[in-house]
C-alpha positions in Angstrom: 5.2 112.1 -15.9 5.9 110.4 -19.2 9.6 111.4 -19.0 9.8 110.0 -15.5 8.4 106.6 -16.5 10.9 106.4 -19.4 13.8 107.6 -17.2 13.2 105.0 -14.4 13.8 101.9 -16.5 16.8 103.4 -18.2 18.5 104.3 -15.0 17.7 100.9 -13.5 19.2 99.2 -16.6 22.3 101.3 -16.3 22.7 100.5 -12.7 22.3 96.8 -13.2 25.0 96.7 -15.9 27.4 98.0 -13.2 26.8 94.8 -11.3 28.1 92.6 -14.1 31.6 91.0 -13.9 34.2 92.9 -15.8 37.0 90.4 -15.0 36.0 87.0 -16.3 39.6 86.2 -17.4 40.9 86.9 -13.9 38.3 84.8 -12.3 39.0 81.8 -14.5 42.6 81.7 -13.1 41.7 82.5 -9.5 44.1 80.6 -7.2 46.5 79.6 -10.0 49.5 81.4 -8.2 48.9 79.2 -5.1 48.7 76.0 -7.2 51.9 77.0 -9.0 53.8 77.8 -5.8 52.7 74.4 -4.3 53.9 72.5 -7.3 57.3 74.4 -7.3 57.8 73.4 -3.6 57.0 69.8 -4.3 60.1 67.7 -5.0 58.3 64.8 -6.6 54.7 65.4 -7.5 54.3 61.7 -8.5 55.5 60.4 -5.1 53.5 57.5 -3.9 52.1 56.6 -7.3 54.8 54.1 -8.1 54.4 50.6 -6.6 57.3 49.5 -4.5 58.4 53.1 -3.7 57.4 55.2 -0.8 54.6 54.0 1.5 54.2 50.8 -0.7 57.9 49.9 -0.4 57.1 46.8 1.6 55.5 45.2 -1.4 58.1 43.0 -3.0 60.0 42.4 0.3 60.2 38.8 1.3 59.0 37.7 4.8 62.4 37.0 6.3 63.8 40.5 5.4 60.6 42.2 6.6 60.7 40.3 9.9 64.4 41.2 10.4 63.8 44.8 9.7 60.8 45.0 12.1 62.9 43.2 14.8 65.7 45.7 14.5 63.3 48.6 14.5 61.7 47.4 17.8 65.0 46.6 19.4 66.2 50.2 18.7 63.6 51.4 21.1 64.1 48.7 23.7 67.9 49.1 24.0 69.0 52.3 22.3 72.6 52.6 21.2 75.1 53.9 23.8 75.8 57.6 23.9 79.2 58.7 22.6 81.4 60.3 25.2 82.4 63.8 24.2 85.8 65.1 25.2 85.3 68.2 27.3 88.1 70.5 26.4 89.4 72.5 29.4 87.6 70.3 31.9 88.5 67.2 33.8 87.7 63.6 32.9 86.7 62.7 36.5 83.4 63.8 37.9 84.1 65.6 41.1 81.4 66.2 43.7 82.6 69.8 44.3 80.9 71.1 41.1 84.0 73.1 40.1 85.6 73.1 36.7 87.9 70.3 37.8 91.5 69.5 37.0 92.9 71.0 40.2 93.7 69.7 43.6 91.0 70.0 46.3 
């Protein structure tokens, strides 16, 4: 019985050492590859931090220029620019009601 009481704490200690972390240097850099990839995909990591650039670009514009820019922006939705006619090669310029390819006599 004496050997058994000595063997139980030793086996318990040996089993508990297996639960310890053996990779502390890997855990310290966990997720670093994702952070590096995100930084490599970012064109300008300091975007938005400079006053007058990006979302803060309106700072420094005078009121007249800002009003004109806003009016042009709103008018672009009220009356959009006309569509450019595309030349249809091989087709006719008239819109016939027969639905054919056009160009010929009826």
